[in-house]
Phi, psi and omega in degrees: 000137180250115183240128176246152176240125185233159176154171184289171177305137176075015182274349178103016180303309183298317178295314178297321179300316178295317180294320179294320177301312179297318182296311182295321178295323180292341179267006176091010178273139167284129186215142174229144181241134179225168177226160175238145343291159180124209177087345176221169179299313180292319180300322180294322177296319176296318177303316180303317180292315182299321187267348183298122183294345178283348185263043182292343180276002182297127178281151182305325180294317177296318178303312180298318182293326177291316173304317183295320179298315178297318182295317179300316181296315181297314182299316184280327182275327189236301189299301185298314178301322179290318178298320178298331181270004178085015181271141173286130177246122176257132182232120176279094185083150175199214187302323181304325179294321177293321178295321179290308188284303183280324179288294183276321179293312180267356179061038171280159183292114184299321179297322176294317179298318177298319181295312178300320183294324177299321176292315184298318185263002187053035178079004182294130179234147177294149174282331183208136176233130173261126177254115178270121186257104180227139176300140182306321180298320180290316180299315181289327175300316178297316182299321184292343178289346176237070188300337179288347179252001178300135184225181185302321181288322177300327186281357174300157181300157177299328178296323177297315181292000000 
């Protein structure tokens, strides 16, 4: 089973993902937890570029393609092999985040993003998605409580979020 957790910055996705992993493991399930972007060596390098506050000149198309590159690596290296082995995969963000951020936030064509994403993920879709609903102002307030983790995406305008 492939389960994704989605929601705005500071909504608690990472915390819930960790707790869900522990719960499922305590019930006897084999479970692995990953995050986007990241989750692989290459994905982590892409994550570093995406989140680096010095990269404010990054255009939305490049941002989407970098997220997609990380996602392609994650699906093929981690998600698909674990799913094939019967392991429950929890993912902190997935395609819905790209549709929200790059599609609606940056106003890129959602249909184009979906088409590219179908290629990137080989059509893989989550079996279940949890959407954590938190007002952007609250989520960003929470994020600011850990200033060492504040990143380029957090710094987007409130209208974007």
